[in-house]
C-alpha positions, -999 to 999 in steps of 0.1 A, spaced: 371 372 -104 335 370 -115 309 343 -111 282 342 -137 249 328 -126 223 322 -154 192 303 -163 168 297 -192 131 292 -187 98 291 -207 88 327 -215 55 324 -195 75 314 -163 100 343 -164 85 363 -135 83 333 -112 118 322 -121 133 357 -116 117 358 -81 133 325 -72 166 335 -88 169 368 -69 166 349 -36 199 331 -44 215 365 -36 192 380 -10 185 349 12 206 319 0 202 287 19 239 278 19 233 246 38 262 226 51 249 194 34 248 212 0 283 225 6 297 191 11 280 178 -21 293 207 -41 329 200 -29 324 165 -42 311 179 -75 342 202 -78 365 172 -71 347 152 -99 353 181 -123 389 182 -112 394 145 -118 377 149 -153 404 174 -162 433 155 -147 451 148 -180 442 181 -197 474 201 -207 455 233 -201 444 226 -166 478 213 -157 492 246 -170 467 265 -149 478 246 -118 514 255 -124 504 292 -129 487 292 -95 516 274 -79 542 298 -92 523 330 -83 533 354 -56 523 339 -22 512 374 -12 488 378 -42 453 364 -42 460 345 -74 483 322 -55 457 294 -50 453 258 -62 427 243 -84 397 231 -63 395 195 -53 389 174 -21 424 179 -10 422 217 -11 386 222 -1 382 194 25 413 177 37 438 206 41 412 230 57 404 202 82 440 197 90 444 235 97 412 236 118 394 257 92 357 252 87 352 257 50 314 261 55 321 291 78 346 305 53 321 302 25 295 321 45 320 347 53 329 351 17 293 356 8 288 382 36 319 401 26 316 401 -12 280 395 -24 268 431 -27 243 448 -50 270 473 -61 292 444 -73 265 428 -94 252 433 -129 221 417 -144 208 411 -179 174 397 -186 159 389 -220 121 384 -221 91 389 -244 78 417 -221 84 453 -228 112 472 -211 91 489 -184 75 456 -174 109 439 -172 123 468 -152 95 466 -127 100 428 -125 137 433 -117 132 461 -92 106 440 -73 127 408 -73 162 422 -66 154 451 -43 162 428 -14 198 422 -24 218 443 1 242 470 -10 272 467 12 290 494 -7 321 473 -11 351 481 -32 353 455 -60 387 438 -62 394 444 -99 427 451 -116 451 471 -93 425 469 -65 430 431 -62 463 436 -45 492 460 -40 515 431 -46 525 418 -81 509 386 -92 543 370 -100 577 378 -86 603 385 -113 625 357 -100 596 332 -103 582 344 -136 612 350 -158 621 313 -162 617 283 -184 588 260 -176 591 224 -188 561 201 -188 557 164 -197 521 160 -209 500 128 -210 487 137 -244 508 141 -276 514 178 -273 544 198 -285 543 235 -276 565 264 -271 549 295 -255 561 330 -247 541 349 -221 543 383 -206 524 399 -177 511 432 -189 491 459 -171 454 451 -166 438 459 -199 401 465 -191 406 502 -186 419 504 -222 386 491 -236 383 520 -261 417 516 -277 424 479 -271 462 482 -276 468 445 -270 446 436 -300 468 455 -324 498 436 -311 481 401 -310 468 408 -346 504 412 -358 520 385 -338 492 361 -348 491 371 -385 495 341 -408 499 358 -442 531 364 -462 559 378 -442 546 368 -409 565 349 -382 540 320 -386 544 319 -423 582 318 -422 584 292 -395 559 270 -413 580 272 -445 609 261 -424 589 232 -411 593 242 -375 557 248 -364 523 236 -375 503 265 -360 503 295 -337 479 315 -316 484 349 -300 461 364 -274 459 388 -245 446 375 -212 414 355 -215 400 344 -181 430 356 -162 416 392 -166 404 406 -133 437 407 -115 462 411 -144 465 406 -181 488 383 -201 502 385 -236 507 350 -251 523 336 -282 519 299 -284 536 278 -311 525 242 -320 558 225 -328 567 199 -354 592 172 -346 618 193 -364 608 223 -343 616 204 -311 653 207 -319 651 243 -332 636 262 -303 664 289 -305 655 296 -341 618 299 -334 625 324 -306 649 343 -327 622 349 -354 597 359 -328 620 384 -311 632 398 -344 596 406 -353 589 420 -318 620 442 -322 607 454 -356 574 464 -340 592 481 -311 614 502 -334 589 511 -361 562 537 -353 528 522 -348 512 519 -382 480 540 -382 466 523 -413 468 489 -396 450 502 -365 423 518 -387 419 486 -407 413 467 -374 388 494 -364 370 491 -398 368 453 -396 355 455 -361 328 479 -371 317 456 -399 318 427 -376 296 444 -350 272 460 -375 266 426 -393 272 404 -363 250 374 -360 223 374 -333 228 352 -303 203 331 -283 193 346 -250 212 319 -230 244 330 -247 237 367 -249 227 373 -212 259 362 -195 280 380 -222 262 413 -215 262 408 -177 299 403 -178 305 432 -202 288 457 -178 316 452 -154 340 465 -179 321 490 -200 293 516 -196 259 500 -199 254 517 -233 284 498 -247 277 464 -231 268 450 -266 296 466 -285 324 470 -260 339 435 -266 341 441 -303 346 477 -313 379 496 -312 367 531 -306 399 552 -306 435 550 -319 462 557 -294 497 550 -307 513 558 -273 493 532 -255 501 505 -281 538 514 -278 537 512 -241 524 476 -242 549 467 -269 577 480 -248 569 454 -221 576 425 -244 612 420 -232 635 391 -224 636 402 -188 598 398 -184 591 367 -204 582 333 -192 590 306 -218 570 273 -215 579 242 -234 559 209 -232 565 177 -250 568 140 -242 605 141 -250 610 162 -219 602 134 -195 637 130 -181 640 167 -174 607 171 -156 618 160 -122 594 181 -101 556 178 -97 530 206 -96 510 210 -65 475 207 -81 477 179 -106 509 162 -96 520 165 -132 557 162 -142 573 196 -147 604 217 -139 614 253 -136 649 262 -150 667 294 -159 664 306 -194 692 290 -215 722 312 -220 722 306 -258 686 318 -260 693 350 -240 723 358 -262 706 352 -296 672 366 -286 688 398 -272 706 403 -305 673 397 -323 655 423 -303 681 449 -308 701 441 -340 730 461 -354 731 497 -341 697 495 -326 680 517 -352 647 512 -369 666 506 -402 686 478 -386 655 462 -373 638 464 -407 669 449 -424 672 421 -398 636 412 -402 638 413 -440 668 389 -440 645 364 -423 616 371 -447 596 390 -421 577 422 -428 544 439 -418 512 428 -436 497 445 -466 461 458 -467 435 431 -465 420 425 -499 390 406 -485 374 435 -467 338 434 -482 329 463 -504 294 454 -516 272 451 -485 239 455 -503 211 430 -501 197 411 -532 162 419 -543 138 394 -528 114 373 -548 77 382 -545 71 352 -522 103 340 -506 101 303 -496 101 294 -460 124 264 -465 152 255 -489 138 245 -523 153 223 -550 166 243 -580 168 228 -614 204 221 -620 220 218 -654 255 216 -641 263 179 -637 276 163 -615 259 188 -592 227 168 -589 208 189 -563 210 225 -552 187 234 -523 184 272 -520 167 297 -498 172 334 -502 172 350 -467 144 373 -459 147 370 -421 181 382 -410 187 406 -439 225 405 -438 249 405 -467 261 370 -458 256 335 -471 264 299 -461 271 274 -489 277 237 -483 288 213 -510 287 176 -502 309 157 -527 304 119 -527 333 100 -540 338 62 -539 375 66 -533 372 86 -501 356 58 -481 369 28 -501 389 16 -470 406 31 -440 438 38 -460 420 58 -487 400 76 -461 431 86 -441 448 97 -473 418 118 -484 415 133 -449 452 144 -449 450 156 -485 421 179 -475 442 193 -447 471 198 -470 449 219 -493 439 240 -463 476 244 -452 486 253 -487 460 280 -487 466 292 -452 483 325 -461 457 334 -487 427 323 -466 439 340 -434 430 375 -446 397 362 -458 389 348 -424 399 380 -406 376 399 -429 346 376 -422 349 351 -451 359 316 -443 359 280 -456 364 245 -444 373 213 -463 370 179 -446 356 144 -447 322 143 -430 295 117 -431 313 97 -458 317 126 -482 340 155 -488 324 186 -473 333 220 -487 318 249 -469 322 286 -477 305 312 -455 305 349 -447 301 381 -466 287 370 -500 306 398 -517 338 378 -516 325 342 -515 330 334 -552 366 347 -550 373 324 -521 355 294 -537 374 298 -569 408 299 -551 399 268 -530 386 247 -558 415 256 -581 440 246 -554 421 213 -548 422 205 -585 459 215 -589 473 197 -559 481 164 -576 515 165 -558 516 177 -523 547 199 -515 569 182 -490 569 211 -465 531 212 -466 528 175 -460 554 175 -432 534 202 -413 501 185 -418 513 150 -410 530 162 -378 499 179 -365 476 151 -377 498 124 -360 495 141 -327 458 147 -330 449 112 -341 470 96 -314 454 118 -288 419 110 -301 426 73 -303 444 68 -270 438 98 -248 401 106 -252 380 109 -220 363 76 -211 328 88 -220 342 98 -255 357 63 -258 323 48 -253 309 70 -281 337 61 -305 333 24 -298 295 25 -305 300 44 -337 326 18 -348 302 -10 -340 269 4 -354 278 23 -386 295 16 -419 305 39 -448 304 71 -428 337 70 -409 365 48 -397 376 46 -360 405 68 -349 428 39 -339 425 23 -374 432 57 -390 462 60 -367 475 27 -379 469 37 -415 487 70 -409 518 52 -396 525 38 -431 513 68 -451 538 85 -473 536 118 -492 537 99 -525 505 81 -515 487 114 -520 499 117 -556 471 121 -581 445 126 -554 423 151 -574 418 125 -601 411 97 -576 385 118 -558 369 137 -586 371 114 -617 335 105 -610 314 119 -581 280 131 -570 275 166 -556 247 181 -536 245 216 -522 225 237 -498 228 275 -500 213 300 -476 216 338 -473 220 368 -495 220 348 -527 194 347 -555 189 317 -578 214 329 -603 240 334 -576 234 298 -565 239 284 -600 270 306 -604 286 292 -573 278 256 -584 293 263 -618 324 277 -600 328 245 -581 324 224 -613 349 245 -632 374 247 -604 374 210 -598 370 201 -635 341 178 -626 327 158 -655 314 124 -646 285 115 -624 280 84 -603 254 58 -610 251 50 -573 264 65 -542 288 48 -517 269 26 -492 263 40 -458 243 21 -432 234 17 -395 230 -15 -376 201 -27 -354 212 -37 -319 205 -73 -308 173 -77 -288 174 -76 -250 202 -61 -230 239 -62 -238 269 -52 -218 301 -44 -237 330 -42 -213 362 -25 -225 394 -13 -210 403 24 -212 429 34 -237 444 60 -213 462 46 -183 465 81 -168 428 88 -165 412 80 -131 377 77 -144 354 49 -157 325 56 -180 291 39 -185 271 48 -217 237 32 -220 217 34 -253 181 23 -259 176 20 -296 143 25 -315 138 27 -354 138 63 -366 105 80 -372 89 113 -364 70 97 -335 101 81 -321 121 113 -323 95 133 -306 85 107 -279 121 103 -269 126 140 -269 97 143 -245 110 114 -224 143 133 -220 124 164 -208 105 142 -182 135 122 -170 166 142 -178 164 167 -148 155 139 -124 185 118 -137 208 147 -130 193 155 -96 193 119 -83 225 105 -98 247 136 -98 234 160 -71 222 134 -46 242 103 -53 273 122 -64 283 96 -90 304 120 -111 307 154 -128 295 142 -163 260 129 -157 233 132 -182 202 116 -198 190 128 -232 179 116 -266 196 115 -299 188 107 -335 210 91 -362 198 85 -397 180 52 -392 176 50 -354 166 71 -324 181 67 -290 177 73 -253 212 80 -240 223 79 -204 260 86 -196 280 88 -164 318 93 -161 328 83 -126 355 72 -101 330 47 -86 330 11 -98 314 10 -133 293 -20 -123 279 0 -94 272 30 -117 255 8 -142 233 -6 -115 223 30 -104 214 38 -140 193 6 -144 176 13 -110 168 48 -120 152 37 -153 132 9 -136 119 33 -110 111 60 -134 95 39 -161 72 28 -133 68 65 -123 57 73 -159 32 45 -159 17 51 -125 26 84 -109 34 110 -136 6 136 -133 -11 154 -161 2 187 -147 38 176 -148 34 161 -182 20 193 -196 48 213 -181 73 190 -199 53 190 -232 49 227 -234 85 233 -225 96 209 -252 72 226 -276 86 260 -267 121 248 -276 110 235 -309 92 268 -317 123 289 -310 133 306 -343 169 304 -354 189 335 -344 212 336 -374 220 319 -407 244 295 -391 217 282 -367 193 279 -396 218 259 -416 224 237 -386 187 228 -385 190 214 -420 224 197 -417 211 163 -405 184 158 -432 209 171 -458 237 147 -446 213 116 -444 198 126 -477 162 126 -466 160 163 -475 131 166 -452 136 203 -445 101 207 -430 109 181 -402 109 207 -375 74 220 -383 62 184 -385 77 179 -350 59 210 -337 26 198 -351 30 163 -337 38 175 -301 11 202 -304 -18 181 -316 -10 144 -312 7 136 -279 -12 130 -247 -2 116 -214 -19 83 -223 -2 80 -257 31 89 -241 27 62 -214 17 37 -241 48 45 -262 72 42 -233 57 9 -223 54 -7 -257 84 7 -275 110 21 -250 109 -5 -223 110 -34 -248 137 -18 -271 173 -32 -274 197 -18 -249 235 -16 -252 256 -5 -222 291 3 -233 313 3 -202 349 17 -203 370 6 -173 399 26 -162 434 11 -165 451 36 -142 465 19 -110 442 37 -86 415 24 -62 379 31 -70 360 54 -48 345 35 -19 308 27 -22 284 47 -1 276 32 33 253 2 28 256 2 -10 263 -30 -29 267 -41 -66 239 -64 -75 244 -96 -95 238 -92 -133 207 -110 -145 213 -143 -163 198 -131 -196 223 -102 -198 244 -106 -230 281 -99 -223 308 -88 -247 343 -84 -234 365 -80 -265 369 -51 -288 379 -59 -324 366 -94 -322 332 -82 -311 330 -55 -338 339 -80 -365 314 -106 -353 286 -81 -348 291 -64 -382 290 -98 -400 257 -108 -385 239 -76 -378 208 -63 -396 219 -32 -415 196 -4 -426 209 15 -456 210 53 -458 195 67 -490 221 61 -518 199 70 -548 217 97 -570 
């Protein structure tokens, strides 16, 4: 296993930071006090994931591993790291130091640094700083070196695992332990297999099972974070309600296709197509920021030669049919673990896992499965012809060549003076009212990002029409899934969804094929006046699970956010619990005629970036208008607005919607009317106070794993946001937040030095000056001003100018005193409903009495209704 340590710092501070960073490994403090605090942090993280299906699965994987293999461990928490070692007389602090002494060695470390200095300077810096890290010449425990014992014993692995999840999850998974795959980095045989098992086009397992209404989705992969000791091959099906009672059929289709792959020779053209796509993907890959790039490269150097640390994860260098066949041959019934989780399994899950105490059970694989799946793997006389015929009888076959592989990778000729920001083009294609366009002259890739925002009164008329429109958009995506899958694999993709009160259609990727994809999507949107029943059933099944999980099983801190959005906005969205209610009564017939309802009259705006000239932009807009048959414009846009909070301080006390979550959450917002000054001053405030908030309330006071203070900006208001998710009493946590703010507003007024202020100001300025690394990042910087229709694409430069030339320590202090400290505050507090005692307060700690002037709300829907009827609303631009 690997631990990745990383940091990001102002460019001018790199040498000092590297010197400090290197000492973590050459002379770490490793104090006993810090160790105890870190155990508490690990336990808080454990509690935060208590209801997560993934972490529960990980716990069961650990539990069922070979006791003689190092993977046989439990997920870290107080029980494992504090209580049990104490019972055994083990001093965990001594064990940690022993681990450091035994395993932290220079020959087991890789390092990546990105800086503005030239390579010789960076190399000298690294040699000076890291020369003190001892080389203990250890043998790194990777792959077969981890253990001479298998990670799982056959009797423990080759079984059926049942799980009863907290969330609405319905899954059927097939998993095989395969040889450690890192040594096969040049040929990547498992990628050939997962490409075919996860293929969604015509003739695939996924396509056929969707047509039968048995699954709503599927993923296939090969190992993920379990790499290091062994690799896994997974096929995970998301089941529909119908699929729950047809597990045998699902497995029969999968094993029939696996049998086909095992009997047919490896298709060289498929492997070469994968190699070609990977070359294009790498050659035209989007640049990453240093904070994302560094850990990726450092990790890659453990698996590849340094020269291939950038390309090794992506490229398939060689073709080796024998290696592919050898991995395929391991996908047998004798070596598979089948996992099935769903709420309907509650009665059968009579055991508990040892990490999360979640209901589960291990059973033998069912005899009927073994009989039918064995016949599927080896049909008829066992010949290749019999395998082909058996697959064909089920509608299964290998994919055809991908038609979306880009052919024209040339760049458009640039204008004499390319604009720095998107500019408004003259549009003569009503109802496309605005096209903002910038031809890329920075990244110089044959790619483009195109976003259409389609405002339609019907979509946000009420929660019923919103839910219907949302599901209809998903039905369009599902109906196009076979067609669009090849496009996505080839680097051309789209999304269709309700966002910010409008229908958002985004197409992105290699511009050579964008118009083809846009035509297909818009034509499908226009023609889907009646949704096919099989498409609706798949979408509705998945949507129902998703919306129930969002409404009733979101983490407490997310619940706080959802309640605030419900309270303070209108016209942009509806809360998940209301959409869940609307969904319960929605029928397929309610989607009839949806294209006419949505597009009879609408208002369209677009932003287009990349390898597109003005003519290309107009052509894409015309393609949208033609495909959707748009004719009529709107005289005014649907109303969207945000509410001003009541003056003073308000506490909104709410129960959690998930009675299995052991955490409370406290979410404090300080609201200030939106302006450039407000946005920048609050951004600077978060730089001054954010690290102190984390250090004091998380590191020192150990209030929880999720602890942060930052700033945010909506369309009409800016916010200071403080959030803590905790097992301590929420009233105690709130008092700690209030105490911190009181102390540190006083700190800003009286103690904050010019030196510290300038460090925060220049750091904030450095962040603002960072250039986007790719088209996607550039588009992201414009997304807010595009969605709120201010179209102020120069806002970032204005922000830089403001911080660079306007802000002083005195002006910052004045702003905090006169605007932040006097601003309305709303503390949304979600209280756990799980029957579990709160963590005991620290010695000597008490919960102070609330001040008499604190306004208190303690209902949900009644509070929302009353507030919305009396609040001061500030409208978002609705001028066509």
